[in-house]
N, CA, C and O atoms as CSV, one atom per row, in Angstrom:
chain,resi,resn,atom,element,x,y,z
A,1,MET,N,N,-8.870,-18.771,0.034
A,1,MET,CA,C,-7.533,-18.375,0.403
A,1,MET,C,C,-7.444,-18.069,1.892
A,1,MET,O,O,-6.351,-18.051,2.458
A,2,SER,N,N,-8.573,-17.831,2.524
A,2,SER,CA,C,-8.514,-17.520,3.950
A,2,SER,C,C,-8.215,-18.763,4.792
A,2,SER,O,O,-7.971,-18.656,5.993
A,3,ILE,N,N,-8.234,-19.925,4.168
A,3,ILE,CA,C,-7.891,-21.141,4.908
A,3,ILE,C,C,-6.428,-21.112,5.343
A,3,ILE,O,O,-6.086,-21.614,6.414
A,4,PHE,N,N,-5.565,-20.523,4.514
A,4,PHE,CA,C,-4.154,-20.403,4.872
A,4,PHE,C,C,-3.987,-19.514,6.099
A,4,PHE,O,O,-3.209,-19.838,6.997
A,5,GLY,N,N,-4.698,-18.415,6.144
A,5,GLY,CA,C,-4.646,-17.530,7.308
A,5,GLY,C,C,-5.177,-18.216,8.555
A,5,GLY,O,O,-4.648,-18.019,9.649
A,6,ALA,N,N,-6.225,-19.022,8.394
A,6,ALA,CA,C,-6.781,-19.740,9.537
A,6,ALA,C,C,-5.796,-20.783,10.047
A,6,ALA,O,O,-5.625,-20.933,11.257
A,7,LEU,N,N,-5.149,-21.504,9.141
A,7,LEU,CA,C,-4.178,-22.516,9.560
A,7,LEU,C,C,-2.971,-21.885,10.241
A,7,LEU,O,O,-2.476,-22.391,11.248
A,8,LEU,N,N,-2.511,-20.792,9.687
A,8,LEU,CA,C,-1.357,-20.108,10.283
A,8,LEU,C,C,-1.713,-19.530,11.653
A,8,LEU,O,O,-0.934,-19.648,12.599
A,9,GLY,N,N,-2.871,-18.914,11.759
A,9,GLY,CA,C,-3.301,-18.364,13.043
A,9,GLY,C,C,-3.502,-19.448,14.095
A,9,GLY,O,O,-3.164,-19.254,15.263
A,10,ALA,N,N,-4.051,-20.585,13.685
A,10,ALA,CA,C,-4.241,-21.689,14.630
A,10,ALA,C,C,-2.907,-22.250,15.092
A,10,ALA,O,O,-2.738,-22.581,16.265
A,11,ALA,N,N,-1.955,-22.357,14.162
A,11,ALA,CA,C,-0.632,-22.869,14.538
A,11,ALA,C,C,0.063,-21.937,15.517
A,11,ALA,O,O,0.716,-22.396,16.454
A,12,ILE,N,N,-0.072,-20.641,15.310
A,12,ILE,CA,C,0.545,-19.684,16.227
A,12,ILE,C,C,-0.149,-19.728,17.588
A,12,ILE,O,O,0.507,-19.647,18.627
A,13,ASP,N,N,-1.464,-19.857,17.578
A,13,ASP,CA,C,-2.214,-19.857,18.829
A,13,ASP,C,C,-1.979,-21.134,19.632
A,13,ASP,O,O,-2.089,-21.123,20.858
A,14,ARG,N,N,-1.662,-22.212,18.963
A,14,ARG,CA,C,-1.436,-23.478,19.662
A,14,ARG,C,C,-0.098,-23.525,20.393
A,14,ARG,O,O,0.119,-24.421,21.209
A,15,THR,N,N,0.791,-22.596,20.124
A,15,THR,CA,C,2.112,-22.632,20.762
A,15,THR,C,C,2.029,-22.425,22.270
A,15,THR,O,O,2.914,-22.870,23.001
A,16,ASP,N,N,0.990,-21.764,22.741
A,16,ASP,CA,C,0.865,-21.566,24.185
A,16,ASP,C,C,-0.053,-22.596,24.839
A,16,ASP,O,O,-0.380,-22.476,26.020
A,17,GLY,N,N,-0.469,-23.608,24.078
A,17,GLY,CA,C,-1.257,-24.685,24.658
A,17,GLY,C,C,-2.751,-24.557,24.463
A,17,GLY,O,O,-3.491,-25.439,24.900
A,18,ASP,N,N,-3.226,-23.505,23.830
A,18,ASP,CA,C,-4.660,-23.350,23.588
A,18,ASP,C,C,-5.098,-24.250,22.433
A,18,ASP,O,O,-4.286,-24.932,21.809
A,19,SER,N,N,-6.406,-24.229,22.169
A,19,SER,CA,C,-6.948,-25.082,21.123
A,19,SER,C,C,-6.677,-24.525,19.728
A,19,SER,O,O,-6.637,-25.289,18.764
A,20,GLY,N,N,-6.493,-23.242,19.602
A,20,GLY,CA,C,-6.196,-22.646,18.304
A,20,GLY,C,C,-7.404,-22.072,17.601
A,20,GLY,O,O,-7.271,-21.551,16.494
A,21,ILE,N,N,-8.573,-22.147,18.201
A,21,ILE,CA,C,-9.792,-21.633,17.562
A,21,ILE,C,C,-9.722,-20.113,17.418
A,21,ILE,O,O,-10.018,-19.558,16.360
A,22,LYS,N,N,-9.325,-19.460,18.502
A,22,LYS,CA,C,-9.236,-17.991,18.450
A,22,LYS,C,C,-8.211,-17.547,17.408
A,22,LYS,O,O,-8.456,-16.588,16.676
A,23,GLY,N,N,-7.079,-18.221,17.333
A,23,GLY,CA,C,-6.065,-17.899,16.332
A,23,GLY,C,C,-6.547,-18.148,14.923
A,23,GLY,O,O,-6.201,-17.404,14.005
A,24,ALA,N,N,-7.355,-19.201,14.738
A,24,ALA,CA,C,-7.893,-19.498,13.415
A,24,ALA,C,C,-8.861,-18.407,12.966
A,24,ALA,O,O,-8.860,-18.012,11.800
A,25,ILE,N,N,-9.675,-17.929,13.880
A,25,ILE,CA,C,-10.632,-16.866,13.537
A,25,ILE,C,C,-9.890,-15.568,13.226
A,25,ILE,O,O,-10.203,-14.891,12.247
A,26,ILE,N,N,-8.923,-15.226,14.047
A,26,ILE,CA,C,-8.145,-14.003,13.815
A,26,ILE,C,C,-7.350,-14.105,12.519
A,26,ILE,O,O,-7.294,-13.151,11.742
A,27,GLY,N,N,-6.738,-15.263,12.287
A,27,GLY,CA,C,-5.963,-15.455,11.065
A,27,GLY,C,C,-6.807,-15.358,9.811
A,27,GLY,O,O,-6.384,-14.759,8.823
A,28,ALA,N,N,-8.005,-15.944,9.840
A,28,ALA,CA,C,-8.893,-15.888,8.677
A,28,ALA,C,C,-9.363,-14.462,8.415
A,28,ALA,O,O,-9.426,-14.026,7.265
A,29,SER,N,N,-9.693,-13.737,9.480
A,29,SER,CA,C,-10.165,-12.362,9.275
A,29,SER,C,C,-9.038,-11.448,8.801
A,29,SER,O,O,-9.270,-10.551,7.990
A,30,LEU,N,N,-7.819,-11.666,9.298
A,30,LEU,CA,C,-6.701,-10.860,8.817
A,30,LEU,C,C,-6.376,-11.165,7.360
A,30,LEU,O,O,-5.996,-10.269,6.606
A,31,GLN,N,N,-6.524,-12.433,6.963
A,31,GLN,CA,C,-6.295,-12.796,5.567
A,31,GLN,C,C,-7.327,-12.126,4.669
A,31,GLN,O,O,-6.981,-11.636,3.593
A,32,LYS,N,N,-8.570,-12.097,5.086
A,32,LYS,CA,C,-9.622,-11.433,4.299
A,32,LYS,C,C,-9.358,-9.933,4.204
A,32,LYS,O,O,-9.534,-9.336,3.142
A,33,ALA,N,N,-8.937,-9.325,5.308
A,33,ALA,CA,C,-8.645,-7.889,5.295
A,33,ALA,C,C,-7.460,-7.582,4.386
A,33,ALA,O,O,-7.476,-6.590,3.658
A,34,ALA,N,N,-6.438,-8.428,4.426
A,34,ALA,CA,C,-5.270,-8.207,3.570
A,34,ALA,C,C,-5.624,-8.363,2.103
A,34,ALA,O,O,-5.121,-7.619,1.261
A,35,SER,N,N,-6.486,-9.323,1.786
A,35,SER,CA,C,-6.868,-9.498,0.387
A,35,SER,C,C,-7.768,-8.358,-0.092
A,35,SER,O,O,-7.807,-8.073,-1.289
A,36,ALA,N,N,-8.477,-7.715,0.803
A,36,ALA,CA,C,-9.303,-6.580,0.413
A,36,ALA,C,C,-8.476,-5.305,0.266
A,36,ALA,O,O,-8.787,-4.460,-0.573
A,37,LEU,N,N,-7.427,-5.160,1.074
A,37,LEU,CA,C,-6.620,-3.946,1.053
A,37,LEU,C,C,-5.505,-3.977,0.009
A,37,LEU,O,O,-4.966,-2.929,-0.347
A,38,ALA,N,N,-5.159,-5.143,-0.476
A,38,ALA,CA,C,-4.057,-5.251,-1.442
A,38,ALA,C,C,-4.327,-4.465,-2.732
A,38,ALA,O,O,-3.436,-3.740,-3.176
A,39,PRO,N,N,-5.508,-4.570,-3.357
A,39,PRO,CA,C,-5.737,-3.774,-4.567
A,39,PRO,C,C,-5.705,-2.264,-4.318
A,39,PRO,O,O,-5.286,-1.495,-5.183
A,40,ILE,N,N,-6.143,-1.852,-3.147
A,40,ILE,CA,C,-6.107,-0.424,-2.815
A,40,ILE,C,C,-4.668,0.048,-2.681
A,40,ILE,O,O,-4.318,1.129,-3.155
A,41,ALA,N,N,-3.843,-0.750,-2.045
A,41,ALA,CA,C,-2.429,-0.384,-1.880
A,41,ALA,C,C,-1.709,-0.349,-3.226
A,41,ALA,O,O,-0.887,0.537,-3.462
A,42,VAL,N,N,-2.002,-1.290,-4.099
A,42,VAL,CA,C,-1.379,-1.306,-5.426
A,42,VAL,C,C,-1.823,-0.095,-6.239
A,42,VAL,O,O,-1.005,0.530,-6.915
A,43,THR,N,N,-3.106,0.240,-6.181
A,43,THR,CA,C,-3.606,1.422,-6.893
A,43,THR,C,C,-2.949,2.693,-6.378
A,43,THR,O,O,-2.601,3.570,-7.168
A,44,PHE,N,N,-2.775,2.806,-5.073
A,44,PHE,CA,C,-2.107,3.962,-4.490
A,44,PHE,C,C,-0.659,4.048,-4.953
A,44,PHE,O,O,-0.173,5.130,-5.284
A,45,ALA,N,N,0.031,2.912,-4.976
A,45,ALA,CA,C,1.441,2.901,-5.388
A,45,ALA,C,C,1.591,3.287,-6.855
A,45,ALA,O,O,2.511,4.025,-7.208
A,46,ILE,N,N,0.706,2.801,-7.708
A,46,ILE,CA,C,0.768,3.159,-9.128
A,46,ILE,C,C,0.468,4.640,-9.319
A,46,ILE,O,O,1.135,5.312,-10.106
A,47,GLY,N,N,-0.522,5.147,-8.613
A,47,GLY,CA,C,-0.851,6.571,-8.703
A,47,GLY,C,C,0.292,7.455,-8.246
A,47,GLY,O,O,0.568,8.489,-8.854
A,48,TRP,N,N,0.961,7.047,-7.169
A,48,TRP,CA,C,2.102,7.810,-6.676
A,48,TRP,C,C,3.224,7.809,-7.710
A,48,TRP,O,O,3.846,8.845,-7.947
A,49,ALA,N,N,3.488,6.654,-8.329
A,49,ALA,CA,C,4.561,6.557,-9.319
A,49,ALA,C,C,4.257,7.407,-10.553
A,49,ALA,O,O,5.152,8.052,-11.098
A,50,VAL,N,N,3.008,7.407,-10.987
A,50,VAL,CA,C,2.626,8.229,-12.144
A,50,VAL,C,C,2.760,9.710,-11.812
A,50,VAL,O,O,3.249,10.489,-12.630
A,51,GLN,N,N,2.332,10.094,-10.629
A,51,GLN,CA,C,2.435,11.488,-10.226
A,51,GLN,C,C,3.901,11.915,-10.096
A,51,GLN,O,O,4.254,13.033,-10.470
A,52,LYS,N,N,4.744,11.043,-9.574
A,52,LYS,CA,C,6.174,11.338,-9.444
A,52,LYS,C,C,6.825,11.470,-10.821
A,52,LYS,O,O,7.634,12.371,-11.043
A,53,ALA,N,N,6.472,10.572,-11.745
A,53,ALA,CA,C,7.018,10.627,-13.103
A,53,ALA,C,C,6.549,11.878,-13.834
A,53,ALA,O,O,7.322,12.478,-14.581
A,54,ALA,N,N,5.309,12.277,-13.634
A,54,ALA,CA,C,4.802,13.495,-14.282
A,54,ALA,C,C,5.524,14.726,-13.748
A,54,ALA,O,O,5.821,15.647,-14.508
A,55,GLY,N,N,5.807,14.749,-12.454
A,55,GLY,CA,C,6.553,15.865,-11.880
A,55,GLY,C,C,7.979,15.930,-12.395
A,55,GLY,O,O,8.505,17.014,-12.647
A,56,MET,N,N,8.604,14.771,-12.551
A,56,MET,CA,C,9.965,14.745,-13.088
A,56,MET,C,C,9.990,15.161,-14.554
A,56,MET,O,O,10.922,15.832,-14.997
A,57,ALA,N,N,8.969,14.764,-15.305
A,57,ALA,CA,C,8.884,15.166,-16.710
A,57,ALA,C,C,8.655,16.672,-16.826
A,57,ALA,O,O,9.196,17.326,-17.717
A,58,TRP,N,N,7.855,17.204,-15.926
A,58,TRP,CA,C,7.589,18.646,-15.936
A,58,TRP,C,C,8.869,19.424,-15.623
A,58,TRP,O,O,9.137,20.456,-16.239
A,59,ASP,N,N,9.642,18.939,-14.686
A,59,ASP,CA,C,10.878,19.609,-14.304
A,59,ASP,C,C,11.981,19.441,-15.343
A,59,ASP,O,O,12.974,20.168,-15.310
A,60,ALA,N,N,11.822,18.503,-16.256
A,60,ALA,CA,C,12.839,18.269,-17.282
A,60,ALA,C,C,12.821,19.351,-18.364
A,60,ALA,O,O,13.812,19.529,-19.072
A,61,PHE,N,N,11.719,20.065,-18.497
A,61,PHE,CA,C,11.648,21.134,-19.498
A,61,PHE,C,C,12.525,22.302,-19.054
A,61,PHE,O,O,12.548,22.641,-17.871
A,62,PRO,N,N,13.242,22.915,-19.983
A,62,PRO,CA,C,14.124,24.024,-19.596
A,62,PRO,C,C,13.321,25.257,-19.202
A,62,PRO,O,O,12.214,25.490,-19.689
A,63,ASP,N,N,13.905,26.024,-18.320
A,63,ASP,CA,C,13.285,27.269,-17.882
A,63,ASP,C,C,13.730,28.373,-18.837
A,63,ASP,O,O,14.880,28.809,-18.800
A,64,ILE,N,N,12.818,28.817,-19.684
A,64,ILE,CA,C,13.180,29.827,-20.683
A,64,ILE,C,C,12.746,31.223,-20.264
A,64,ILE,O,O,12.727,32.145,-21.081
A,65,GLY,N,N,12.408,31.374,-19.034
A,65,GLY,CA,C,12.027,32.697,-18.550
A,65,GLY,C,C,10.552,32.949,-18.769
A,65,GLY,O,O,9.765,32.011,-18.901
A,66,GLY,N,N,10.188,34.183,-18.806
A,66,GLY,CA,C,8.789,34.522,-18.992
A,66,GLY,C,C,8.172,34.976,-17.686
A,66,GLY,O,O,8.857,35.188,-16.685
A,67,ASP,N,N,6.863,35.119,-17.726
A,67,ASP,CA,C,6.152,35.646,-16.570
A,67,ASP,C,C,6.161,34.694,-15.378
A,67,ASP,O,O,6.252,35.145,-14.236
A,68,ASP,N,N,6.069,33.386,-15.620
A,68,ASP,CA,C,5.972,32.477,-14.494
A,68,ASP,C,C,7.305,31.829,-14.127
A,68,ASP,O,O,7.318,30.811,-13.435
A,69,SER,N,N,8.411,32.387,-14.567
A,69,SER,CA,C,9.696,31.806,-14.173
A,69,SER,C,C,9.977,32.056,-12.692
A,69,SER,O,O,10.639,31.245,-12.045
A,70,ALA,N,N,9.483,33.167,-12.151
A,70,ALA,CA,C,9.685,33.456,-10.731
A,70,ALA,C,C,8.736,32.635,-9.868
A,70,ALA,O,O,9.032,32.366,-8.704
A,71,SER,N,N,7.605,32.237,-10.425
A,71,SER,CA,C,6.632,31.472,-9.635
A,71,SER,C,C,6.882,29.968,-9.726
A,71,SER,O,O,6.084,29.172,-9.231
A,72,ASP,N,N,7.989,29.582,-10.358
A,72,ASP,CA,C,8.317,28.157,-10.456
A,72,ASP,C,C,8.564,27.560,-9.075
A,72,ASP,O,O,8.185,26.417,-8.821
A,73,LYS,N,N,9.175,28.294,-8.207
A,73,LYS,CA,C,9.461,27.799,-6.860
A,73,LYS,C,C,8.168,27.680,-6.020
A,73,LYS,O,O,8.071,26.832,-5.133
A,74,ALA,N,N,7.204,28.525,-6.310
A,74,ALA,CA,C,5.953,28.498,-5.564
A,74,ALA,C,C,5.123,27.275,-5.945
A,74,ALA,O,O,4.263,26.858,-5.169
A,75,ARG,N,N,5.359,26.691,-7.117
A,75,ARG,CA,C,4.615,25.531,-7.569
A,75,ARG,C,C,4.986,24.298,-6.765
A,75,ARG,O,O,4.153,23.401,-6.634
A,76,ARG,N,N,6.173,24.207,-6.229
A,76,ARG,CA,C,6.630,23.006,-5.521
A,76,ARG,C,C,6.215,22.962,-4.125
A,76,ARG,O,O,6.533,22.007,-3.416
């Protein structure tokens, strides 16, 4: 899949008249970095969504008073 990054980088680098080798190397390395970071970003996004949903579910319960009703604001 890094061939696409190399081709794109070479095409961009050739616009100024160079051979495109430097752009191909940069494009391939950026493609590899993006493919390595994509699963981490997806895992972070899913974790954030689960944590947000759990907080909303927790806040959906009615406040019936008790000892920790005053400390509800301190939890946030």
